[in-house]
VMD Tcl script that builds the backbone (N, CA, C; Angstrom):
set m [mol new atoms 318]
animate dup $m
set s [atomselect $m all]
$s set {name element resname resid chain x y z} {
  {N N MET 1 A 127.697 87.468 100.842}
  {CA C MET 1 A 127.110 88.334 101.773}
  {C C MET 1 A 125.644 87.843 101.998}
  {N N SER 2 A 125.166 87.564 103.182}
  {CA C SER 2 A 124.005 87.085 103.606}
  {C C SER 2 A 122.913 88.230 103.762}
  {N N LYS 3 A 121.666 87.801 103.734}
  {CA C LYS 3 A 120.388 88.937 103.923}
  {C C LYS 3 A 120.073 88.639 105.265}
  {N N PHE 4 A 119.413 89.700 105.794}
  {CA C PHE 4 A 118.943 89.857 107.201}
  {C C PHE 4 A 117.574 89.351 107.175}
  {N N SER 5 A 117.076 88.429 107.909}
  {CA C SER 5 A 115.704 87.901 107.763}
  {C C SER 5 A 115.211 87.842 109.268}
  {N N LEU 6 A 113.950 87.954 109.507}
  {CA C LEU 6 A 113.241 87.936 110.697}
  {C C LEU 6 A 111.897 87.071 110.563}
  {N N PHE 7 A 111.673 86.372 111.626}
  {CA C PHE 7 A 110.409 85.578 111.635}
  {C C PHE 7 A 109.821 85.990 113.038}
  {N N GLY 8 A 108.781 86.589 113.039}
  {CA C GLY 8 A 108.183 87.175 114.278}
  {C C GLY 8 A 106.708 86.921 114.516}
  {N N LYS 9 A 106.275 86.992 115.582}
  {CA C LYS 9 A 104.988 86.505 115.982}
  {C C LYS 9 A 104.357 87.777 116.778}
  {N N PHE 10 A 103.076 88.254 116.406}
  {CA C PHE 10 A 102.402 89.177 117.189}
  {C C PHE 10 A 101.123 88.487 117.780}
  {N N THR 11 A 101.191 88.679 119.096}
  {CA C THR 11 A 99.933 88.068 119.855}
  {C C THR 11 A 98.890 89.384 119.910}
  {N N ILE 12 A 97.741 89.203 119.508}
  {CA C ILE 12 A 96.694 90.291 119.479}
  {C C ILE 12 A 95.478 89.915 120.448}
  {N N GLN 13 A 94.970 91.119 120.876}
  {CA C GLN 13 A 93.716 90.994 121.510}
  {C C GLN 13 A 92.663 90.091 120.828}
  {N N GLU 14 A 92.077 89.421 121.622}
  {CA C GLU 14 A 90.869 88.601 121.117}
  {C C GLU 14 A 90.039 89.393 120.108}
  {N N GLY 15 A 89.785 88.837 119.041}
  {CA C GLY 15 A 88.873 89.325 117.936}
  {C C GLY 15 A 89.613 90.457 117.214}
  {N N GLU 16 A 90.759 90.771 117.244}
  {CA C GLU 16 A 91.390 91.870 116.674}
  {C C GLU 16 A 92.503 91.367 115.527}
  {N N ARG 17 A 92.500 90.227 115.196}
  {CA C ARG 17 A 93.384 89.473 114.230}
  {C C ARG 17 A 93.263 90.150 112.998}
  {N N ASP 18 A 91.980 90.254 112.466}
  {CA C ASP 18 A 91.855 90.932 111.045}
  {C C ASP 18 A 92.414 92.287 110.957}
  {N N THR 19 A 92.136 92.957 112.121}
  {CA C THR 19 A 92.602 94.397 112.143}
  {C C THR 19 A 94.165 94.386 111.975}
  {N N MET 20 A 94.860 93.536 112.751}
  {CA C MET 20 A 96.238 93.578 112.688}
  {C C MET 20 A 96.692 93.044 111.382}
  {N N VAL 21 A 96.057 92.038 110.733}
  {CA C VAL 21 A 96.579 91.702 109.361}
  {C C VAL 21 A 96.284 92.881 108.432}
  {N N ASP 22 A 95.374 93.594 108.618}
  {CA C ASP 22 A 95.054 94.725 107.607}
  {C C ASP 22 A 96.171 95.821 107.769}
  {N N ILE 23 A 96.605 96.083 109.033}
  {CA C ILE 23 A 97.796 96.942 109.467}
  {C C ILE 23 A 99.102 96.436 108.826}
  {N N LEU 24 A 99.280 95.249 109.078}
  {CA C LEU 24 A 100.522 94.606 108.489}
  {C C LEU 24 A 100.549 94.540 106.959}
  {N N LEU 25 A 99.495 94.313 106.430}
  {CA C LEU 25 A 99.302 94.323 105.008}
  {C C LEU 25 A 99.562 95.779 104.411}
  {N N GLU 26 A 99.179 96.762 105.068}
  {CA C GLU 26 A 99.508 98.206 104.821}
  {C C GLU 26 A 100.963 98.405 104.911}
  {N N ALA 27 A 101.548 97.791 105.902}
  {CA C ALA 27 A 103.062 97.967 106.050}
  {C C ALA 27 A 103.869 97.180 104.839}
  {N N ALA 28 A 103.281 96.204 104.552}
  {CA C ALA 28 A 103.937 95.312 103.334}
  {C C ALA 28 A 103.775 96.278 102.095}
  {N N GLU 29 A 102.655 96.877 102.010}
  {CA C GLU 29 A 102.346 97.800 100.757}
  {C C GLU 29 A 103.416 98.973 100.769}
  {N N SER 30 A 103.573 99.565 101.943}
  {CA C SER 30 A 104.539 100.705 102.147}
  {C C SER 30 A 105.976 100.241 101.846}
  {N N MET 31 A 106.283 98.829 101.953}
  {CA C MET 31 A 107.694 98.419 101.699}
  {C C MET 31 A 107.993 98.193 100.306}
  {N N LYS 32 A 106.874 98.208 99.304}
  {CA C LYS 32 A 107.079 97.810 97.850}
  {C C LYS 32 A 108.144 98.756 97.241}
  {N N ASN 33 A 108.315 99.994 97.555}
  {CA C ASN 33 A 109.248 100.888 97.108}
  {C C ASN 33 A 110.575 100.923 97.708}
  {N N LEU 34 A 110.658 100.148 98.670}
  {CA C LEU 34 A 112.054 99.957 99.510}
  {C C LEU 34 A 112.812 98.777 98.682}
  {N N ASP 35 A 113.805 98.967 98.022}
  {CA C ASP 35 A 114.524 97.960 97.515}
  {C C ASP 35 A 115.300 97.102 98.464}
  {N N GLU 36 A 115.555 97.629 99.652}
  {CA C GLU 36 A 116.304 96.838 100.577}
  {C C GLU 36 A 115.345 95.759 101.279}
  {N N CYS 37 A 114.056 95.905 101.079}
  {CA C CYS 37 A 113.088 94.965 101.774}
  {C C CYS 37 A 112.663 93.979 100.535}
  {N N GLU 38 A 113.084 92.830 100.622}
  {CA C GLU 38 A 112.783 91.892 99.588}
  {C C GLU 38 A 111.532 91.079 99.649}
  {N N ILE 39 A 111.296 90.779 100.989}
  {CA C ILE 39 A 110.049 89.883 101.306}
  {C C ILE 39 A 109.494 90.389 102.549}
  {N N TYR 40 A 108.102 90.604 102.572}
  {CA C TYR 40 A 107.345 90.942 103.810}
  {C C TYR 40 A 106.229 90.142 103.707}
  {N N LEU 41 A 106.098 89.074 104.387}
  {CA C LEU 41 A 104.950 88.264 104.343}
  {C C LEU 41 A 104.057 88.152 105.575}
  {N N VAL 42 A 102.765 88.405 105.565}
  {CA C VAL 42 A 101.948 88.359 106.598}
  {C C VAL 42 A 101.166 87.030 106.680}
  {N N ASN 43 A 101.176 86.420 107.701}
  {CA C ASN 43 A 100.656 84.946 107.915}
  {C C ASN 43 A 99.771 84.835 109.127}
  {N N ILE 44 A 98.826 83.853 108.939}
  {CA C ILE 44 A 98.044 83.508 110.237}
  {C C ILE 44 A 97.988 82.023 110.258}
  {N N SER 45 A 97.604 81.487 111.454}
  {CA C SER 45 A 97.444 80.093 111.689}
  {C C SER 45 A 96.055 79.933 112.104}
  {N N GLU 46 A 95.368 79.018 111.524}
  {CA C GLU 46 A 93.893 78.816 111.922}
  {C C GLU 46 A 93.893 78.144 113.311}
  {N N SER 47 A 94.937 77.625 113.701}
  {CA C SER 47 A 94.902 77.113 115.101}
  {C C SER 47 A 95.210 78.116 116.218}
  {N N GLU 48 A 95.553 79.333 115.849}
  {CA C GLU 48 A 95.885 80.375 116.775}
  {C C GLU 48 A 95.180 81.670 116.408}
  {N N PRO 49 A 94.083 81.907 116.809}
  {CA C PRO 49 A 93.200 82.997 116.335}
  {C C PRO 49 A 93.602 84.252 116.800}
  {N N ASN 50 A 94.535 84.260 117.736}
  {CA C ASN 50 A 94.946 85.622 118.197}
  {C C ASN 50 A 96.553 85.876 117.983}
  {N N SER 51 A 96.949 85.300 116.811}
  {CA C SER 51 A 98.303 85.502 116.371}
  {C C SER 51 A 98.435 85.816 115.014}
  {N N VAL 52 A 99.385 86.690 114.705}
  {CA C VAL 52 A 99.717 86.967 113.285}
  {C C VAL 52 A 101.402 86.840 113.292}
  {N N TYR 53 A 101.881 86.128 112.072}
  {CA C TYR 53 A 103.178 86.037 112.047}
  {C C TYR 53 A 103.711 86.918 110.753}
  {N N VAL 54 A 104.898 87.354 110.894}
  {CA C VAL 54 A 105.498 88.035 109.678}
  {C C VAL 54 A 106.837 87.438 109.587}
  {N N TYR 55 A 107.260 87.281 108.289}
  {CA C TYR 55 A 108.458 86.854 107.655}
  {C C TYR 55 A 108.894 87.980 106.846}
  {N N GLU 56 A 110.240 88.390 107.270}
  {CA C GLU 56 A 110.844 89.537 106.433}
  {C C GLU 56 A 112.185 89.256 105.894}
  {N N VAL 57 A 112.463 89.736 104.651}
  {CA C VAL 57 A 113.950 89.480 104.215}
  {C C VAL 57 A 114.401 90.923 103.941}
  {N N TRP 58 A 115.558 91.309 104.369}
  {CA C TRP 58 A 116.033 92.602 104.063}
  {C C TRP 58 A 117.537 92.405 103.622}
  {N N SER 59 A 118.037 93.430 102.920}
  {CA C SER 59 A 119.378 93.517 102.440}
  {C C SER 59 A 120.440 93.379 103.514}
  {N N ASP 60 A 120.069 94.012 104.641}
  {CA C ASP 60 A 120.902 93.905 105.853}
  {C C ASP 60 A 120.245 94.426 107.113}
  {N N GLU 61 A 120.717 94.235 108.283}
  {CA C GLU 61 A 119.946 94.573 109.528}
  {C C GLU 61 A 119.703 96.037 109.663}
  {N N GLU 62 A 120.809 96.822 109.142}
  {CA C GLU 62 A 120.629 98.285 109.108}
  {C C GLU 62 A 119.435 98.788 108.291}
  {N N ALA 63 A 119.222 98.158 107.157}
  {CA C ALA 63 A 117.989 98.627 106.316}
  {C C ALA 63 A 116.729 98.355 107.220}
  {N N HIS 64 A 116.664 97.244 107.872}
  {CA C HIS 64 A 115.498 96.891 108.711}
  {C C HIS 64 A 115.257 97.969 109.698}
  {N N GLN 65 A 116.388 98.245 110.481}
  {CA C GLN 65 A 116.167 99.258 111.421}
  {C C GLN 65 A 115.850 100.668 110.763}
  {N N ALA 66 A 116.339 100.920 109.786}
  {CA C ALA 66 A 115.977 102.184 109.120}
  {C C ALA 66 A 114.530 102.403 108.875}
  {N N SER 67 A 114.031 101.186 108.401}
  {CA C SER 67 A 112.506 101.197 108.010}
  {C C SER 67 A 111.653 101.495 109.217}
  {N N LEU 68 A 112.153 101.285 110.298}
  {CA C LEU 68 A 111.267 101.422 111.501}
  {C C LEU 68 A 111.248 102.919 111.929}
  {N N THR 69 A 111.965 103.835 111.309}
  {CA C THR 69 A 111.963 105.198 111.519}
  {C C THR 69 A 111.148 105.886 110.586}
  {N N LEU 70 A 110.700 105.229 109.551}
  {CA C LEU 70 A 109.958 105.912 108.481}
  {C C LEU 70 A 108.577 106.428 108.987}
  {N N GLU 71 A 108.118 107.433 108.494}
  {CA C GLU 71 A 106.817 108.121 109.060}
  {C C GLU 71 A 105.761 107.044 108.728}
  {N N ALA 72 A 105.717 106.523 107.648}
  {CA C ALA 72 A 104.584 105.627 107.401}
  {C C ALA 72 A 104.524 104.324 108.374}
  {N N THR 73 A 105.875 103.926 108.692}
  {CA C THR 73 A 105.965 102.800 109.684}
  {C C THR 73 A 105.587 103.311 111.075}
  {N N GLN 74 A 106.012 104.308 111.522}
  {CA C GLN 74 A 105.656 104.887 112.797}
  {C C GLN 74 A 103.995 105.025 112.779}
  {N N THR 75 A 103.364 105.538 111.813}
  {CA C THR 75 A 101.961 105.752 111.879}
  {C C THR 75 A 101.309 104.308 112.040}
  {N N LEU 76 A 101.773 103.174 111.323}
  {CA C LEU 76 A 101.172 101.899 111.512}
  {C C LEU 76 A 101.406 101.409 112.961}
  {N N ILE 77 A 102.622 101.670 113.417}
  {CA C ILE 77 A 102.991 101.056 114.725}
  {C C ILE 77 A 102.039 101.637 115.815}
  {N N LYS 78 A 101.746 103.043 115.688}
  {CA C LYS 78 A 100.759 103.671 116.538}
  {C C LYS 78 A 99.409 103.105 116.493}
  {N N ARG 79 A 98.996 102.788 115.361}
  {CA C ARG 79 A 97.724 102.076 115.127}
  {C C ARG 79 A 97.569 100.613 115.814}
  {N N ALA 80 A 98.737 100.060 115.616}
  {CA C ALA 80 A 98.738 98.545 116.039}
  {C C ALA 80 A 98.946 98.299 117.524}
  {N N LYS 81 A 99.679 99.311 118.235}
  {CA C LYS 81 A 100.013 99.245 119.645}
  {C C LYS 81 A 98.786 98.784 120.555}
  {N N PRO 82 A 97.683 99.549 120.448}
  {CA C PRO 82 A 96.646 99.218 121.271}
  {C C PRO 82 A 96.098 97.928 121.374}
  {N N ILE 83 A 96.182 97.060 120.195}
  {CA C ILE 83 A 95.671 95.718 119.991}
  {C C ILE 83 A 96.795 94.570 120.253}
  {N N ILE 84 A 97.965 95.091 120.336}
  {CA C ILE 84 A 99.059 94.062 120.561}
  {C C ILE 84 A 99.245 93.616 122.055}
  {N N VAL 85 A 99.129 92.432 122.259}
  {CA C VAL 85 A 99.310 91.800 123.563}
  {C C VAL 85 A 100.862 91.433 123.948}
  {N N GLY 86 A 101.478 90.907 122.772}
  {CA C GLY 86 A 103.011 90.645 122.894}
  {C C GLY 86 A 103.516 90.464 121.468}
  {N N ILE 87 A 104.949 90.555 121.497}
  {CA C ILE 87 A 105.660 90.419 120.342}
  {C C ILE 87 A 106.594 89.456 120.681}
  {N N GLU 88 A 106.887 88.538 119.813}
  {CA C GLU 88 A 108.095 87.462 119.983}
  {C C GLU 88 A 108.787 87.513 118.730}
  {N N ARG 89 A 110.139 87.610 118.824}
  {CA C ARG 89 A 111.049 87.400 117.680}
  {C C ARG 89 A 111.442 85.980 117.739}
  {N N ILE 90 A 110.726 85.231 116.822}
  {CA C ILE 90 A 110.948 83.711 116.773}
  {C C ILE 90 A 112.268 83.445 116.479}
  {N N ASN 91 A 112.813 83.948 115.452}
  {CA C ASN 91 A 114.242 83.938 115.005}
  {C C ASN 91 A 114.659 84.998 114.089}
  {N N THR 92 A 115.907 85.226 114.247}
  {CA C THR 92 A 116.659 86.139 113.277}
  {C C THR 92 A 117.521 85.142 112.341}
  {N N LEU 93 A 117.374 85.315 111.103}
  {CA C LEU 93 A 118.054 84.353 110.163}
  {C C LEU 93 A 118.950 85.028 109.148}
  {N N LYS 94 A 119.868 84.194 108.656}
  {CA C LYS 94 A 120.642 84.690 107.509}
  {C C LYS 94 A 120.244 83.996 106.360}
  {N N THR 95 A 119.574 84.683 105.324}
  {CA C THR 95 A 118.986 84.149 104.209}
  {C C THR 95 A 120.267 83.956 103.210}
  {N N LYS 96 A 120.315 82.769 102.599}
  {CA C LYS 96 A 121.490 82.571 101.711}
  {C C LYS 96 A 120.908 82.506 100.306}
  {N N GLY 97 A 119.741 82.504 100.110}
  {CA C GLY 97 A 119.126 82.520 98.601}
  {C C GLY 97 A 118.009 81.704 98.564}
  {N N GLY 98 A 117.481 81.697 97.280}
  {CA C GLY 98 A 116.261 80.918 97.018}
  {C C GLY 98 A 115.339 81.782 96.041}
  {N N LYS 99 A 114.349 81.155 95.778}
  {CA C LYS 99 A 113.290 81.947 94.933}
  {C C LYS 99 A 112.662 83.040 95.606}
  {N N GLY 100 A 112.631 84.162 94.939}
  {CA C GLY 100 A 112.254 85.484 95.435}
  {C C GLY 100 A 113.339 86.274 95.927}
  {N N ILE 101 A 114.456 85.958 96.111}
  {CA C ILE 101 A 115.526 86.641 96.658}
  {C C ILE 101 A 116.519 87.023 95.453}
  {N N SER 102 A 116.920 88.209 95.401}
  {CA C SER 102 A 117.765 88.669 94.366}
  {C C SER 102 A 119.277 87.934 94.741}
  {N N ALA 103 A 119.903 87.585 93.631}
  {CA C ALA 103 A 121.030 86.828 93.612}
  {C C ALA 103 A 122.193 87.729 93.907}
  {N N ASN 104 A 122.196 89.043 93.445}
  {CA C ASN 104 A 123.294 89.820 93.435}
  {C C ASN 104 A 124.032 90.212 94.737}
  {N N SER 105 A 123.414 89.922 95.933}
  {CA C SER 105 A 123.947 90.411 97.119}
  {C C SER 105 A 124.127 89.381 98.304}
  {N N TYR 106 A 124.067 88.129 97.909}
  {CA C TYR 106 A 124.240 87.120 98.996}
  {C C TYR 106 A 125.336 86.232 98.695}
}
mol reanalyze $m
mol bondsrecalc $m
mol representation Tube
mol addrep $m
């Protein structure tokens, strides 16, 4: 069984990247108690000052969808919406394994 993975890009209003990073790091913190979320990484590119990238690995797509309905997630989404210019799902992936991924379900 493969895991569900997402690689996404948020385009942010100029000067708001640090705010978005903080919001997404709060999201990552809120996922620490969700066993279904194995990886939630927040990334920036020095050459794209108005972008933030997120890489996520979930037990399955349903777990990811369910996380979007959590109260903590909804609160963070409301905070982030005013500074988001665009969202791009760069790719949806099937993670087969590797360092940091539990071996019991892939």
